[in-house]
C-alpha positions as CSV (number, residue, x, y, z in Angstrom):
1,M,56.8,49.7,-20.8
2,K,55.9,52.1,-24.0
3,F,52.5,51.5,-26.2
4,D,54.5,51.3,-29.1
5,K,56.7,48.3,-27.8
6,I,53.3,46.1,-26.8
7,F,51.9,46.2,-30.3
8,K,55.3,45.4,-32.0
9,F,55.9,42.5,-29.6
10,F,52.1,41.2,-30.7
11,V,52.8,41.8,-34.0
12,Q,56.3,40.1,-34.5
13,M,55.8,36.5,-34.4
14,K,58.4,33.9,-34.0
15,D,59.4,30.7,-35.9
16,D,59.2,29.2,-32.0
17,N,55.8,29.5,-31.8
18,Q,56.5,31.3,-28.3
19,N,54.2,34.3,-28.9
20,L,51.5,32.6,-30.6
21,V,51.3,30.4,-27.0
22,F,51.4,34.0,-25.5
23,I,48.7,35.5,-27.3
24,A,46.6,32.5,-26.9
25,S,47.2,32.2,-22.9
26,C,46.5,36.1,-23.0
27,A,42.7,35.4,-24.8
28,G,42.2,33.0,-22.1
29,L,42.7,34.9,-18.9
30,A,40.7,37.8,-21.0
31,F,37.8,35.5,-21.0
32,F,38.3,34.4,-17.1
33,G,38.1,38.4,-16.1
34,V,34.1,37.8,-17.9
35,T,34.0,34.9,-15.8
36,M,34.7,36.4,-12.8
37,L,32.2,39.0,-13.9
38,A,29.7,37.1,-15.5
39,L,27.1,37.8,-12.6
40,G,27.5,41.3,-11.7
41,P,25.9,42.9,-14.9
42,I,22.7,40.1,-15.1
43,L,22.3,38.5,-11.5
44,S,18.9,40.7,-11.6
45,Q,17.3,39.2,-14.4
46,L,17.7,36.1,-13.5
47,G,14.8,35.2,-11.5
48,E,13.8,34.2,-7.9
49,G,17.2,32.5,-7.0
50,A,20.0,33.8,-8.6
51,N,21.3,35.0,-5.8
52,A,22.5,31.2,-5.0
53,L,24.4,31.4,-7.9
54,P,27.9,33.4,-7.4
55,A,28.3,30.9,-4.9
56,T,28.3,28.3,-7.5
57,L,30.7,30.5,-9.9
58,S,32.4,30.1,-7.1
59,I,32.8,26.1,-6.4
60,G,33.2,25.4,-10.3
61,I,36.5,28.3,-10.1
62,I,37.6,25.9,-7.1
63,I,37.2,23.2,-8.9
64,G,38.6,24.5,-12.4
65,T,42.0,25.6,-9.8
66,V,42.5,22.0,-7.7
67,V,42.6,20.1,-11.3
68,F,44.7,22.1,-13.9
69,G,47.5,21.5,-12.3
70,P,48.6,17.9,-11.6
71,I,46.7,17.0,-15.5
72,V,49.3,20.1,-16.8
73,D,52.4,18.1,-15.5
74,K,51.1,15.2,-16.5
75,F,49.5,15.0,-20.0
76,G,50.5,18.8,-21.1
77,Y,48.3,22.0,-22.0
78,K,46.7,22.1,-25.1
79,W,43.7,20.0,-24.9
80,L,43.2,21.0,-21.2
81,L,43.2,24.3,-22.6
82,I,40.7,23.5,-24.9
83,F,38.7,21.7,-22.6
84,G,38.2,25.1,-20.1
85,A,37.5,27.2,-23.1
86,V,34.5,24.6,-23.9
87,M,33.1,24.3,-20.5
88,A,33.1,28.3,-20.2
89,L,31.7,28.7,-23.4
90,L,28.6,25.5,-22.6
91,G,28.2,27.6,-19.5
92,I,27.9,31.1,-21.3
93,Q,25.7,29.5,-23.6
94,G,23.4,28.1,-20.6
95,L,23.0,31.0,-19.2
96,A,21.8,32.8,-22.5
97,N,19.5,29.8,-22.7
98,M,18.3,28.5,-19.9
99,T,15.8,29.7,-17.8
100,A,15.4,26.6,-15.1
101,M,17.3,27.6,-11.7
102,T,18.9,24.3,-11.7
103,L,20.2,24.5,-15.6
104,L,21.7,27.9,-14.5
105,H,23.4,26.3,-11.6
106,L,24.6,23.7,-13.9
107,S,25.9,26.0,-16.5
108,I,27.1,28.3,-13.8
109,L,28.9,25.5,-12.4
110,M,30.8,24.8,-15.8
111,L,31.7,28.6,-16.2
112,G,33.3,28.1,-13.1
113,I,35.0,25.0,-14.0
114,G,36.4,26.2,-16.7
115,G,37.3,30.1,-15.6
116,G,39.4,28.3,-13.5
117,I,41.3,25.8,-16.0
118,L,41.7,28.9,-18.0
119,N,42.9,31.3,-15.3
120,G,45.8,28.5,-13.8
121,E,46.8,27.0,-17.4
122,T,47.1,30.3,-18.4
123,N,49.6,31.9,-15.6
124,L,51.6,28.7,-15.7
125,L,52.1,28.6,-19.0
126,V,53.8,31.9,-19.2
127,A,56.1,31.2,-16.4
128,E,56.6,27.9,-17.7
129,I,58.1,29.3,-21.8
130,Y,60.2,32.6,-20.2
131,D,63.2,32.7,-18.7
132,D,63.7,34.6,-15.5
133,H,64.6,37.6,-17.3
134,H,61.3,37.2,-19.4
135,R,58.9,36.3,-17.2
136,G,57.9,38.8,-14.6
137,M,57.3,41.3,-18.2
138,R,55.1,39.0,-19.7
139,L,53.1,37.8,-16.4
140,S,52.4,41.3,-15.9
141,L,51.3,41.9,-19.2
142,L,48.8,39.1,-19.2
143,G,47.4,39.4,-15.9
144,A,46.8,43.2,-17.8
145,F,44.3,40.7,-20.3
146,Y,42.4,39.9,-17.5
147,C,40.8,43.5,-17.3
148,I,40.2,43.7,-20.7
149,G,38.1,40.6,-20.4
150,A,36.4,42.4,-17.4
151,L,35.7,45.7,-19.2
152,L,34.5,44.0,-22.2
153,W,32.0,42.5,-21.1
154,T,30.7,45.7,-18.2
155,L,31.1,47.5,-21.4
156,L,28.8,45.8,-23.5
157,N,25.9,45.2,-20.8
158,F,26.5,49.4,-20.5
159,F,25.9,50.1,-24.0
160,V,23.3,47.2,-24.5
161,K,20.7,47.5,-21.4
162,D,18.2,45.2,-20.3
163,N,19.1,42.6,-22.9
164,F,22.0,40.4,-21.4
165,I,21.3,37.6,-24.2
166,L,23.3,39.4,-27.1
167,P,26.6,40.4,-25.1
168,L,26.4,36.9,-23.9
169,N,26.8,35.6,-27.9
170,C,28.6,38.6,-28.5
171,I,31.6,36.8,-26.2
172,S,30.8,33.0,-27.3
173,V,31.6,34.3,-30.6
174,L,34.7,35.7,-29.8
175,M,35.2,32.3,-27.7
176,V,34.6,29.9,-30.9
177,L,37.3,32.1,-32.8
178,C,40.0,31.6,-30.0
179,I,38.8,27.9,-29.2
180,S,39.7,27.3,-33.0
181,F,43.2,28.9,-32.5
182,F,44.3,26.9,-29.7
183,I,43.2,24.2,-32.0
184,T,45.9,25.2,-34.5
185,I,48.3,26.2,-32.9
186,S,51.7,24.0,-31.0
187,F,51.7,23.9,-27.1
188,P,54.9,23.0,-25.2
189,K,54.6,19.3,-24.2
190,P,54.0,17.5,-21.0
191,K,57.0,17.6,-18.4
192,P,58.8,14.3,-17.8
193,V,57.2,13.7,-14.2
194,N,56.3,9.4,-13.7
195,D,54.6,10.0,-10.1
196,I,51.7,12.9,-9.6
197,S,50.7,10.7,-6.8
198,F,48.9,12.4,-4.0
199,S,51.9,11.4,-1.8
200,K,54.0,14.0,-3.8
201,I,51.7,16.2,-4.1
202,F,51.2,16.6,-0.1
203,S,55.5,16.8,-0.6
204,L,55.3,19.6,-1.8
205,L,53.5,21.1,0.9
206,K,57.3,20.7,3.1
207,Y,58.5,23.5,1.1
208,P,58.3,27.2,3.0
209,S,58.3,29.1,0.3
210,L,55.4,27.9,-1.1
211,I,53.3,27.5,1.8
212,L,54.5,31.9,2.7
213,F,54.0,32.7,-1.5
214,A,50.3,30.8,-1.1
215,C,49.4,32.4,2.5
216,L,50.0,35.9,0.8
217,L,47.8,35.5,-2.2
218,F,45.6,34.3,0.3
219,F,45.2,37.5,2.1
220,Q,45.7,39.2,-1.8
221,S,42.5,37.2,-2.8
222,G,40.8,38.0,0.2
223,F,41.6,41.5,-0.5
224,E,40.4,41.5,-3.8
225,G,37.0,39.6,-2.7
226,I,35.9,42.3,-0.5
227,T,37.1,45.0,-3.0
228,G,34.7,44.2,-5.9
229,N,31.7,42.4,-3.3
230,F,31.3,45.0,-0.8
231,T,33.3,48.6,-1.8
232,V,29.7,49.3,-3.2
233,R,27.6,48.9,-0.2
234,F,29.9,50.7,1.6
235,L,29.9,54.1,0.2
236,E,26.5,53.6,0.2
237,N,26.4,53.6,4.2
238,T,29.1,56.0,4.8
239,Q,29.3,58.3,2.3
240,D,26.1,58.6,1.0
241,M,26.5,57.6,-2.8
242,T,23.7,56.7,-4.8
243,T,23.9,53.4,-5.7
244,N,25.3,54.0,-9.2
245,A,27.9,56.6,-8.3
246,A,29.1,53.8,-5.9
247,T,28.7,51.2,-8.5
248,L,31.4,53.4,-10.7
249,S,34.5,53.0,-8.4
250,L,34.8,49.6,-9.4
251,T,35.1,51.1,-13.6
252,W,37.9,52.9,-11.8
253,F,39.7,50.0,-9.5
254,M,39.6,47.9,-12.8
255,L,41.3,50.9,-15.1
256,G,43.5,51.2,-11.9
257,V,44.6,47.5,-11.7
258,F,45.1,47.7,-15.8
259,F,47.4,50.6,-16.0
260,G,49.1,49.2,-12.9
261,R,49.9,45.7,-14.9
262,L,51.3,47.8,-17.9
263,P,54.5,48.9,-16.3
264,L,54.7,46.3,-13.6
265,G,57.4,44.3,-15.9
266,Y,59.6,47.1,-16.3
267,L,59.5,48.1,-12.9
268,M,60.5,44.8,-12.0
269,K,63.6,44.9,-14.3
270,I,64.6,48.0,-12.2
271,L,63.6,47.9,-8.9
272,N,63.5,43.3,-9.0
273,A,60.5,42.0,-8.0
274,G,60.2,41.9,-4.7
275,N,60.9,45.8,-4.4
276,T,57.9,46.4,-7.0
277,L,55.5,44.7,-4.9
278,Y,56.3,47.1,-1.9
279,L,56.1,49.6,-4.3
280,Y,52.6,48.6,-4.8
281,L,51.7,47.7,-1.8
282,T,51.8,51.0,-0.7
283,V,50.5,52.8,-3.7
284,A,46.9,50.3,-2.5
285,L,47.6,51.8,1.2
286,A,47.5,55.1,0.1
287,G,44.4,54.8,-1.9
288,V,42.5,53.1,1.6
289,S,43.5,55.5,3.9
290,L,42.1,58.0,0.8
291,L,38.6,55.8,1.0
292,Y,38.8,56.3,4.6
293,F,39.0,59.7,4.7
294,A,38.1,60.9,1.6
295,P,35.6,64.3,1.6
296,G,33.8,63.6,-1.4
297,S,33.0,61.3,-4.9
298,V,36.2,62.4,-6.2
299,W,38.2,61.6,-4.1
300,I,36.7,58.2,-3.1
301,Y,37.2,57.3,-7.6
302,V,40.8,58.3,-7.2
303,A,41.2,56.0,-4.3
304,A,39.4,53.5,-6.1
305,T,42.0,54.1,-8.8
306,L,44.8,53.8,-6.5
307,I,43.9,50.9,-4.9
308,G,43.5,48.9,-8.2
309,F,47.0,49.6,-9.2
310,G,48.6,48.3,-6.0
311,A,46.0,45.5,-6.3
312,G,47.5,44.6,-9.9
313,A,50.8,43.5,-9.0
314,T,50.6,40.6,-6.5
315,Y,49.8,37.8,-8.7
316,P,52.4,38.7,-11.6
317,V,55.0,38.6,-8.8
318,V,53.9,35.8,-7.1
319,F,53.8,33.8,-10.0
320,N,57.1,35.1,-11.1
321,Y,58.9,33.7,-7.6
322,L,56.8,30.7,-7.8
323,G,57.3,29.7,-11.5
324,G,61.1,30.2,-11.5
325,A,61.5,28.2,-8.3
326,F,59.0,25.0,-9.0
327,K,60.4,24.0,-12.2
328,E,59.2,20.6,-12.2
329,L,55.9,20.4,-10.6
330,S,54.8,24.1,-11.3
331,G,51.1,23.3,-12.4
332,T,50.5,21.5,-9.5
333,V,52.3,23.9,-7.8
334,F,50.4,26.6,-9.1
335,S,46.7,24.8,-8.0
336,I,48.0,24.7,-4.4
337,A,48.8,28.6,-4.2
338,I,45.6,29.7,-5.9
339,F,42.9,27.3,-4.6
340,I,44.9,28.6,-1.3
341,G,44.0,32.5,-2.7
342,L,40.3,31.5,-3.3
343,C,40.6,30.2,0.3
344,G,41.2,33.4,1.5
345,Q,38.4,34.9,-0.9
346,F,35.9,32.7,0.9
347,T,37.6,34.1,4.2
348,F,37.1,37.6,4.1
349,N,34.1,37.3,2.3
350,K,32.3,35.9,4.8
351,V,34.0,37.8,8.0
352,I,33.0,41.2,6.3
353,G,29.4,40.0,5.1
354,I,29.0,39.1,9.2
355,L,30.2,43.0,9.8
356,F,28.2,44.6,7.3
357,N,24.7,42.6,9.3
358,K,25.6,43.8,12.5
359,T,26.0,47.5,10.5
360,Q,29.8,47.7,11.3
361,F,30.7,49.2,8.1
362,G,33.7,51.8,9.4
363,L,35.4,48.0,9.8
364,F,35.9,47.4,5.8
365,P,39.0,49.8,5.1
366,V,40.5,48.5,8.3
367,A,40.2,44.9,6.9
368,M,41.5,46.0,3.7
369,A,44.1,48.0,5.0
370,F,45.3,44.4,7.3
371,A,45.2,42.4,4.2
372,I,48.1,44.6,3.0
373,I,50.0,44.9,5.9
374,M,50.1,41.2,6.1
375,M,51.2,40.7,2.5
376,M,54.1,43.2,3.4
377,I,54.6,41.3,6.2
378,L,55.4,37.5,4.5
379,L,56.8,38.9,1.1
380,P,60.5,39.4,3.0
381,L,60.1,36.3,4.5
382,A,58.9,34.2,1.6
383,K,61.7,35.2,-0.7
384,N,64.4,34.4,1.9
385,K,62.6,31.0,1.8
386,V,62.7,30.4,-2.1
387,R,64.2,27.0,-3.0
388,K,67.4,27.6,-5.6
């Protein structure tokens, strides 16, 4: 996809409100990008006991992920999206103004709940409002805005040093503007679903395609989680890199994700979704191999970029399949899939944390490669089970 086409897409509004909803979704996912990296640049400035805050953030994201789907299926999108954005805004302002650790945990919990709602609902919205021909391209473009939000937050903190309150307030102003935008536009109406009971939710688990795609997200989220949390320590201990030099690899990783998602929709039209994901996973596997054998920092940054590029396709491709296969209770389906993905992130983080405590740093790229290979194995199984 060319940049001029992307620009024209955002400029040309249609009377049916579809593009406005897409832009709202892009803004919401960008703020989820801020949520995921909110603590990274400022954790050391929050005082004693702050190291427990990331766990609270994870709990909040899981709560937001679990609740958004059934609520959307029953009551619609608009007010839950506004609620999620308001929760995230309150969490950010809590980070900017609270000093007591209890209140900081409450703020981070609200930020996580809001972020979980924004992540799930924005992806679901785009999967719902576009048909099979356009869904993949729009989801890939939407995913790029996660990277934009994350990069905006890291750059604000890079240029405004030792004062995290100003970047938090800048993000808050943007969120207020976006919430006002959410209030003024129309969103799709709720589905005509009469029964969203626990029995109906659990009945979805009988579909092998949902379970297999959710397991694919289990390994993808695990892969992303350990890449973001442990790459710096791996490079410090195996490549003798300084902390600043090792941290720079994460910027290259995020840029790789961003540039990987821009042409994703176009490639999905040419190669189909499954073959495109195989291509991206192969690039990620090549990046992991280069990371393991890299002779110096330049090659490490190349490896990080390749890993990020390859990691950018999985969620949009899986959401494309699920959005097309489960239209009646798509919100609940997305909640289930993302929740299982978050379980994978927790599991991989826990395992790698134990290995690193035992100084088994060399197993880090092995775990990354294992996650990629498992996704390659699961993909054809999941595709063959998609409900028509």
